[in-house]
PAZAPA-4460 file (N, C-alpha, C; in steps of 0.05 Angstrom, whole numbers, plus 32768, in hexadecimal, padded with zeros to 4 digits):
% residues 98
    n_x    n_y    n_z   ca_x   ca_y   ca_z    c_x    c_y    c_z   seq   type   mol
   8775   8A86   8964   875F   8A90   8968   874F   8A9D   894E     1      M     A
   874B   8A96   8943   873B   8A96   892B   8726   8A88   892C     2      E     A
   8726   8A71   8938   8715   8A5F   8935   8709   8A57   894C     3      G     A
   870E   8A66   8964   8702   8A68   897E   86EB   8A72   8980     4      K     A
   86DB   8A5A   8981   86B6   8A65   8987   86A8   8A6E   899F     5      N     A
   86A4   8A88   8996   8691   8A97   89B3   8674   8A99   89A7     6      V     A
   866A   8A8C   89B0   864D   8A8A   89A6   864B   8A7E   8988     7      G     A
   8641   8A8E   8971   8635   8A81   895F   864A   8A90   8947     8      H     A
   8657   8A96   8955   867A   8AB1   8947   8688   8AA8   894B     9      K     A
   86A3   8AA4   893D   86C0   8AA4   8948   86C4   8ABF   895A    10      T     A
   86D2   8AC1   896A   86D8   8AD9   897B   86E3   8AEA   896A    11      F     A
   86F6   8AE8   8954   86F9   8B02   893B   86E7   8B06   8934    12      C     A
   86D7   8B04   8926   86C2   8B08   891D   86A9   8B1B   8931    13      E     A
   86A6   8B0D   8941   869C   8B20   895B   86A3   8B35   8963    14      E     A
   86C2   8B39   8963   86CA   8B5B   8967   86C7   8B64   894D    15      M     A
   86C9   8B60   8933   86CE   8B66   8926   86AE   8B78   8929    16      K     A
   869A   8B68   892B   8676   8B74   892C   867C   8B8B   893D    17      A     A
   8684   8B85   895B   868E   8B9C   8966   8690   8BB4   895C    18      L     A
   86A7   8BB0   8952   86B7   8BCD   8946   86A5   8BD2   8933    19      M     A
   8698   8BC4   8922   8687   8BD0   890C   866F   8BE2   891E    20      N     A
   8666   8BD4   8929   8653   8BE3   893D   8654   8BFF   894B    21      E     A
   8677   8C01   8953   8680   8C14   895C   8681   8C18   897C    22      G     A
   868B   8BF9   897F   8688   8BF0   8997   86B0   8BE9   899C    23      K     A
   86C7   8BF8   8990   86DD   8BF1   8991   86E3   8BF1   89AD    24      S     A
   86DB   8C02   89BB   86E0   8BFB   89DA   86E7   8BE9   89E8    25      E     A
   86C4   8BDC   89E4   86C1   8BC5   89EB   86D0   8BAB   89E0    26      E     A
   86D8   8BB2   89C7   86E7   8B9E   89B9   8706   8B9D   89C8    27      A     A
   8708   8BB6   89CA   872A   8BB1   89CD   872A   8BAD   89F0    28      V     A
   8718   8BAC   89FB   871B   8B9B   8A1E   871E   8B81   8A0E    29      Q     A
   8704   8B78   8A0B   8703   8B57   8A04   8719   8B4E   89FC    30      R     A
   8724   8B5A   89DB   8743   8B4D   89D0   8759   8B55   89ED    31      I     A
   875B   8B61   89F4   8770   8B6C   8A0B   876F   8B53   8A22    32      A     A
   8759   8B4A   8A28   875A   8B31   8A41   875A   8B1A   8A2A    33      K     A
   8755   8B15   8A10   875F   8AFC   8A0C   8779   8B06   89F8    34      E     A
   878B   8B15   89F7   87A8   8B1C   89FB   87B6   8B17   8A0E    35      L     A
   87A7   8B18   8A27   87BB   8B0E   8A41   87B6   8AF7   8A43    36      G     A
   87AD   8AE3   8A35   87A6   8AC6   8A30   87B9   8AB8   8A1B    37      K     A
   87BA   8ACA   8A09   87C1   8AC1   89F3   87DB   8ADA   89E2    38      E     A
   87EB   8ADE   89F9   8801   8AF9   89EF   880C   8AF9   89D2    39      P     A
   8809   8ADD   89BF   8823   8ADA   89AB   880F   8AD7   899D    40      D     A
   87F6   8ADB   899A   87DC   8ADA   8978   87D9   8AEE   8970    41      N     A
   87E7   8AED   895C   87F0   8B02   8948   87D8   8B0B   893E    42      D     A
   87BE   8AF5   8932   87AE   8B01   8933   8797   8B15   8948    43      A     A
   8799   8B0E   8960   8792   8B26   8979   87A2   8B40   8977    44      L     A
   87B0   8B40   896F   87C3   8B52   8968   87BE   8B66   8951    45      H     A
   87B7   8B4E   8948   87AE   8B6A   892A   878D   8B72   892C    46      Y     A
   8780   8B5F   8939   8762   8B63   893F   8763   8B84   8951    47      L     A
   8772   8B7C   8966   8779   8B96   8981   877C   8BAC   8971    48      I     A
   8794   8BA1   8956   87A1   8BC2   894E   8782   8BCB   8941    49      G     A
   8775   8BC2   893C   875F   8BCE   8924   8750   8BD1   8926    50      N     A
   8748   8BCB   894A   8737   8BD8   8961   873D   8BF0   896B    51      A     A
   875E   8BF8   896E   8765   8C11   8978   876E   8C1D   895E    52      Y     A
   8770   8C1B   8947   875F   8C2C   8927   874F   8C39   8929    53      R     A
   873D   8C26   892E   871F   8C37   892B   871B   8C42   8947    54      K     A
   8729   8C49   8961   8724   8C57   8971   8741   8C70   896E    55      L     A
   8748   8C73   895A   8754   8C7E   894C   8771   8C80   8963    56      N     A
   877F   8C74   896E   878D   8C6C   8985   87A0   8C62   8971    57      N     A
   87B1   8C77   895F   87C4   8C6A   8940   87DE   8C5E   8954    58      W     A
   87E2   8C64   8967   8801   8C58   8973   87F6   8C42   8980    59      Q     A
   87E6   8C3B   898A   87E2   8C1F   899C   87E3   8C11   897B    60      K     A
   87CA   8C13   8968   87CB   8C0E   8958   87E1   8BFB   8946    61      A     A
   87F1   8C09   893D   880F   8C0B   8938   881B   8BF7   8945    62      L     A
   881E   8BF5   8965   882A   8BED   897D   881F   8BC8   896E    63      E     A
   8807   8BC8   8973   87FA   8BB3   8973   8801   8B9E   8954    64      H     A
   8802   8BB3   893F   8806   8BAB   8926   8820   8BA4   891F    65      Y     A
   882F   8BB0   892F   884A   8BAC   892B   8853   8B8F   893C    66      A     A
   8841   8B8C   8954   8844   8B6F   8967   8835   8B60   8950    67      E     A
   8820   8B58   8940   8823   8B4D   8932   882C   8B47   8921    68      A     A
   8839   8B52   8915   8850   8B4D   88FD   886C   8B3C   890D    69      V     A
   8876   8B45   8916   888C   8B33   892B   887F   8B1C   8936    70      S     A
   886B   8B19   8935   8861   8B05   893B   885F   8AEC   892B    71      L     A
   8854   8AFB   890E   8849   8AEA   88F9   8852   8B04   88DD    72      N     A
   8868   8AFC   88D7   886C   8B0C   88BD   8860   8B10   88A2    73      P     A
   884A   8AFA   889F   8834   8AF4   888E   881C   8B01   88A0    74      D     A
   881A   8B0E   88B0   8801   8B1D   88BB   87F6   8B2F   88A7    75      S     A
   87DA   8B37   88A4   87CD   8B4C   8898   87D2   8B5D   88AC    76      P     A
   87E1   8B65   88C7   87E7   8B7B   88CB   87FA   8B86   88BA    77      A     A
   8811   8B80   88B8   8826   8B8B   889F   8812   8BA3   888A    78      R     A
   8800   8B98   8885   87F6   8BAB   886B   87EB   8BBD   8878    79      Q     A
   87DB   8BBB   8891   87C8   8BC4   88A5   87DF   8BDB   88AF    80      A     A
   87F8   8BDA   88B3   8809   8BE9   88C6   8811   8BFE   88B4    81      K     A
   881F   8BF1   889B   882B   8BF7   8887   880E   8C13   887D    82      N     A
   8801   8C11   887D   87E1   8C1F   8873   87DE   8C38   8885    83      M     A
   87DF   8C28   88A0   87D7   8C47   88BA   87FB   8C52   88B4    84      L     A
   880B   8C4C   88B1   8829   8C5A   88B4   882B   8C6C   889A    85      T     A
   881E   8C6D   887E   881B   8C78   8867   8809   8C91   8870    86      D     A
   87F1   8C8D   8880   87E2   8C9C   8887   87EA   8CB4   889C    87      I     A
   87FD   8CA1   88B0   87FC   8CB9   88C4   8817   8CC3   88B8    88      L     A
   8831   8CBF   88A6   883C   8CD2   889F   8832   8CE6   888C    89      E     A
   881D   8CDE   887A   880D   8CF7   8871   8806   8D0A   8880    90      Y     A
   87F5   8D00   8894   87E9   8D11   88AB   87F3   8D20   88B8    91      R     A
   8802   8D0A   88CD   880F   8D0D   88E6   8827   8D0C   88ED    92      C     A
   882E   8D18   88D8   8855   8D0E   88E1   885D   8D0B   8900    93      K     A
   8854   8D24   890F   885B   8D27   892B   884D   8D0A   893D    94      D     A
   8840   8D04   8933   8832   8CE3   8944   8849   8CC9   893E    95      L     A
   8859   8CCF   8928   8861   8CB7   8922   8884   8CBA   8931    96      L     A
   8885   8CD2   893C   889F   8CDA   8946   8898   8CEC   8960    97      N     A
   888F   8CD9   897E   8888   8CEB   8988   889F   8CF3   89A4    98      P     A
***
């Protein structure tokens, strides 16, 4: 997925740009569509996890980070998941134990 071109940018770069522009909901929709085609793509799970994190949807972010790590133990999602878990354990203990 990293090399998939959409126009002049890769898909991942385009989604990161959308998130940086405050259009994370649009990014979630577009990444979800790609995940429908490539459900075992760890990069897409990491990317959508980042979009959910920007939307403050911690649970969905954690779910996708965990899926990315299960597909690829070396995924950068491992660090993102650990950092988000640490933050939530400090701030929102109830969110991790619904």
